[in-house]
Steps between C-alpha positions, in 0.01 A plus 500: 500500500720750328539304177125484458467875546746577219350512154834422335506157671172418330600608152817702441431557130171692546411841635391556863132519401501140370722380783265639767203338325678165511584546869132567577399194300753288691357615833143442379564137408736426790250269680462292185876483455541385859263208435704389201828546688396314815755225441791739453740563792460818703723789401747632752561877542857461375363360174386853414831673565665640186851357485597587144652828395239739365583602144378810320251438222406800279134413459369851430775646279366648177823496300842339481672814629411828667470693174262249344304488825465880507372501141244233580392680817430814297317292240291325766412835659383630163283189451371530858385857434265366232346232725193569718683433828212295647716194581201273423717205392277416201802508267670222697746727679429599862545874437520741209866559587566126479333490156721787380809318622386175336456687171852645497648164607295310242351262757233271351466731197340764723364807320300811595189353335490239776336772709125456452441873535743588220355219290150639550611849398665362186188302411282807544737703283494228236121495507484877458739491204313216327152608588524873454542571869231250607524240775224277634373524854280258691205737463541503121519120501167478682347738247615287207442154648179368663663428835300520820653755735537359851707798615697776330737634761753641253332541160796695355744213554693432178480153346810332362395146402268214594628237742351155560572298813301313767792417730559784744861406576583520128308822445673664797838485328401516134195725455622809311438840653199664337360172372138396468507182705248248368419226752226292661652533848237704680632562850673761712845349439458576131460868582803492730714356222356750249598787729847355551555448127346842424254355250273767353191284535376151580252347255307209650402261221228236460265714713654375824324629811641797689461492877425803714842480666671518162291802404588676823868419446487643148343820633748539785803437276366693195542197275321483167294179480297400194299188414403323180326174398772431242789259552847612602635451147217691333525784751877534466470497121239775511717716725799440273304609192368815667846600621647467152207673332527789743875531452471479123722192478 
């Protein structure tokens, strides 16, 4: 049906990326919706004919007039030139161009630092300034802390902060890029989330067992995996202290 194929009919206030996602979700749960709507009368084809006059709605205008719009376009292009152009969506916008437009329009207090790659560069610069040009890598962490090395696929990965979470769905959307993820969840899904969140390493606490499949996954994905008998809190605190000592904070 044509109305179901149009993203604007799903949500006119959002961008096409979100609208398409909602359309896919509607199709996915259509059988469930049919069960709940079994008592409703059948729709007729004429029920889906658009009878009202279609009115123009300036959803994507940047300014109140053409001159303001041109200024904001130039500003958004300048911001876009400083973004990585990966369109990863980690900032909350579907593309880097969408983030640049959100910044100039002031949508949801968007700012360039929402890009995790720019944030990482700024953190590294801050660490160099405070620590005399020094930053801490995963390899240096293993040299200063008695962690068991399960696998070091990327020993030069830069650490930003410790992160504690045992719920994968929460960690997927909240684990900071470059973090040392302290957890007791020892399975392959943990590594998948770590790769998605771009965590610098996973530290398995309380000496939880590591299966062969998890080791093979860590090797194939070049994910740093460490292990320690300490609790999550103690491990995160130790990582926090080492990061600040190394940065001279």
